[in-house]
Backbone as a ProteinNet text record, in pm:
[ID]
protein_1_A
[PRIMARY]
MRLEHFLKLQLSMEHKNKLENIKSSIEELFDKSTNEKNALLESIEMLWLDASIKKKKRETSLPENLNSNVVRIRQLLAAAWLEDLKE
[TERTIARY]
-53.3	28.6	19.2	-140.1	-154.1	-228.4	-252.1	-292.3	-147	-20.6	88.9	146	99.3	154.3	77.3	-47.1	-127.2	-145	-95	-26.7	79.2	188.6	286.1	257.6	189.1	127.2	101.7	-5.6	-95.8	24.5	92.2	212.4	267.3	318.5	398.2	329.5	215.6	105.7	122.4	97.7	55.4	159.3	317.9	389.7	429.5	416.9	437.6	329.4	180.5	148	205.3	269.3	308.7	429.4	547.4	596.7	565.4	501.1	412.8	339.5	291.9	273.3	365.9	478.8	592.7	599.6	633	706.4	672.8	517.8	414.2	402.5	423.5	421.3	572.4	709.3	827.9	823.5	751.1	731.7	615.5	505.4	470.3	548	621.2	650.7	801	859.1	910.9	879.6	767.3	672.8	653.6	599.5	553.5	686.8	817.8	931.6	996.2	984.5	1026.1	961.6	861.5	746.5	782.1	770.7	782	888.6	1027.8	1170.2	1116.4	1001	1029.9	930.5	889.2	833.7	895.4	975.2	1062.6	1185.7	1244.7	1318.6	1254.8	1085.6	1057.2	1054.8	984	998.5	1107.1	1212.5	1357.7	1382.1	1378.4	1368.1	1275	1197.7	1100.1	1146.5	1161.6	1206.6	1367.2	1474.7	1550.3	1514.3	1411.7	1424.5	1319	1265.6	1187.9	1298.7	1404.1	1526.4	1582.1	1577.9	1674.2	1616.5	1459	1425.7	1434.4	1415.3	1392.2	1514.2	1633.7	1769	1803.5	1693.7	1783.6	1625	1569	1445.9	1487.6	1600.8	1629.5	1620.8	1650.5	1717.3	1880.3	1962.3	2094.7	2119.7	2153.3	2206.6	2399.2	2379.9	2429.4	2620.5	2640.1	2753.1	2783	2744.3	2816.6	2868.3	3074.3	3089.8	3091.3	2947.3	3003.1	2889.7	2829.3	2762.9	2870.3	3014.2	3117.4	3168.1	3203	3280.2	3132	3014.9	2934.6	2955.8	2942.4	2964	3114.5	3235.6	3352.5	3367.6	3282.3	3310.3	3243.1	3100.3	2997.3	3105.4	3135.2	3273.4	3358.4	3411	3521.4	3472.3	3305.4	3241.3	3235.7	3181.7	3169.9	3264.1	3409.7	3535.9	3615.9	3575.1	3620.7	3503	3367	3270.6	3283.3	3334.7	3360.7	3499.1	3661.4	3766.6	3708.7	3613	3569.5	3489.6	3418.7	3336.5	3515.4	3570.2	3648.9	3750.8	3763.4	3811.1	3749.7
2668.1	2551.5	2467.2	2437.2	2293.6	2364.4	2484.2	2561.5	2610	2661.3	2625	2512.7	2372.5	2260.3	2229.8	2260.4	2217.7	2247.6	2452	2481.2	2432.4	2406.9	2381.9	2219.4	2136.2	1989.1	2076.5	2145.1	2155	2237.5	2322.9	2374.6	2307	2200.3	2058.6	1964.3	1925	1877.5	1954.3	2068	2127	2161.9	2133.5	2147.6	1972	1906.5	1747.1	1756.1	1822.9	1810.7	1824.1	2027.5	2059.6	1958.7	1943.7	1829.6	1745.4	1633.6	1501.5	1562.7	1663.3	1754.7	1805.2	1810.9	1854.8	1710.4	1611.9	1497.8	1467.8	1417.9	1402.8	1465.9	1580	1694.2	1653.6	1600.1	1589.5	1433	1347.9	1210.9	1195.6	1261.6	1296.6	1378.2	1465.2	1522.1	1466.7	1343.9	1238.9	1134.9	1117.5	902.2	1107.5	1200.4	1249.5	1264.2	1304.3	1295.1	1240.5	1097.8	952.4	928.6	958.4	903	1016.9	1138.3	1173.1	1176.2	1134.3	1103.3	960.4	845.5	742.3	834.5	847.2	879.2	966.6	1037.4	1108.2	991.5	923.8	827.3	766.1	723.6	685.9	713.9	842.9	923	993.5	911.6	959.1	827.4	692.3	600.2	654.9	637.4	708.2	739	861.7	977	925.2	831.5	806.1	667.8	565.7	501.4	550.5	649.9	709.8	818.5	842.4	906.4	844.5	709.9	578.1	498.6	499.3	477.4	554.4	694.5	765	817	777.7	792.3	634	581.4	452.3	465.3	534.1	548.8	622.5	765.1	803.4	794.6	851.9	831.5	891.5	813.4	817.6	884.7	1068.6	1114.5	1067.6	1115.7	1060.3	1141.2	1201.3	1281.2	1336.4	1441.4	1454.6	1434.4	1410.5	1384.7	1181.5	1174	995.4	975.9	1101	1075.8	1029.2	1075.8	1097.1	950.4	937.6	814.8	663.2	734.4	596.9	596.6	702.1	712.4	651.4	684.6	669	505.9	440	273.4	241.1	299.6	220.7	212.9	321.5	341.1	249.9	223.8	112.1	-18.6	-47.3	-202.6	-227.3	-161.2	-107.8	-149	-88.8	-122.3	-255.4	-285.3	-444.5	-550.4	-541.8	-590.5	-631.7	-487	-479.9	-526.8	-581.3	-574.5	-793.9	-806.6	-933.8	-979.9	-899.1	-950	-967.6	-899.6	-841.8	-1008.2	-1063.4	-1194.8	-1283.9
6732.4	6742.5	6605.4	6681.3	6582.6	6434.6	6426	6295.7	6199.9	6248.5	6213.7	6188.6	6216.3	6152.9	6046.2	6078.6	5927	5861.7	5837.3	5736.7	5642.5	5757.3	5656.5	5607.7	5698.5	5575.6	5416.9	5512	5370.3	5269.6	5294.5	5169.2	5146.1	5215.5	5191.5	5064.4	5096.3	5063.6	4863.2	4873.5	4768.2	4688.6	4750.7	4699.9	4607.6	4715.3	4654.5	4479	4492.5	4395.5	4294.1	4341.8	4201.3	4120.8	4271.6	4209.4	4117.1	4176	4058.4	3936.1	3926.5	3810.2	3719.8	3755.2	3685.5	3630.2	3739.9	3710.4	3548.2	3587.2	3516.1	3345.6	3353.3	3231.1	3206.3	3215.2	3160.8	3139.7	3201.9	3096.1	2963.4	2965.8	2917.1	2771.5	2802.7	2676.9	2618.6	2735.5	2684.4	2585.5	2587.3	2552.6	2413.5	2402	2295.1	2195.6	2248.9	2144.9	2149.9	2169.2	2152	2048.1	2019	1920.6	1773.8	1860.4	1777.2	1610	1703.9	1717.6	1610.9	1588.5	1563.6	1400.7	1458.7	1372.2	1226.3	1271.6	1168.1	1104.7	1169.1	1180.4	1037.7	1075.5	922.8	798.8	881	741.6	604.8	709.2	662	604.6	641	545.4	452.7	417	313.6	205.9	246.1	162.8	95.4	175.7	161.9	24.5	79.7	-44.4	-144.3	-195.1	-295.2	-350.5	-289	-330	-409.8	-408.2	-432.9	-556.5	-549.4	-686.4	-771.1	-768	-840.8	-919.2	-872.8	-908.9	-965.4	-944.9	-1046.6	-1196.8	-1126.2	-1278.2	-1366.9	-1327	-1357.4	-1511.6	-1650.8	-1740.4	-1764.4	-1870.8	-1823.6	-1965.3	-1891.4	-1993.8	-2037.6	-2203	-2224.2	-2265.9	-2247.1	-2284.4	-2452.9	-2448.6	-2585.8	-2663.5	-2633.7	-2744.5	-2776.2	-2673	-2740.5	-2836.9	-2918.8	-3020.4	-3126.1	-3095	-3198.8	-3191.5	-3069.5	-3064.6	-3084	-3107.4	-3181.5	-3318.6	-3403	-3523.7	-3557.7	-3452.6	-3488.6	-3508.2	-3368.8	-3382	-3516.1	-3559.8	-3662.5	-3796.5	-3826.1	-3921.4	-3909.3	-3795.8	-3774.8	-3807.8	-3761.8	-3778.6	-3916.7	-4027.7	-4174.8	-4254.7	-4204	-4268	-4212.6	-4104.9	-4098.7	-4120.6	-4165.6	-4237.9	-4393.3	-4435.2	-4585.5	-4619.6	-4520	-4524.7	-4544.2	-4417	-4493.7	-4609.9	-4623.6	-4800.4	-4904	-4838	-4956.7	-4966.9	-4874.8	-4848.8	-4936.5
[MASK]
+++++++++++++++++++++++++++++++++++++++++++++++++++++++++++++++++++++++++++++++++++++++

């Protein structure tokens, strides 16, 4: 009878130790996942900032028909100046 009681107690202790190990593993993984999440958020923020800086640095490309508009504006200005000179 004492032996049975001792074996039950021993099994109970082993079970309790296994549960504690599982609990500590879960807590450790939770902490690691929190750290990883924070690192990813910082990384995303840095990429976002880098992308916005690169976007601002990007050279603006002008449309092809803009050159013809610029030429037309220059012609009109030249004509206006010519009229002013005539007066």
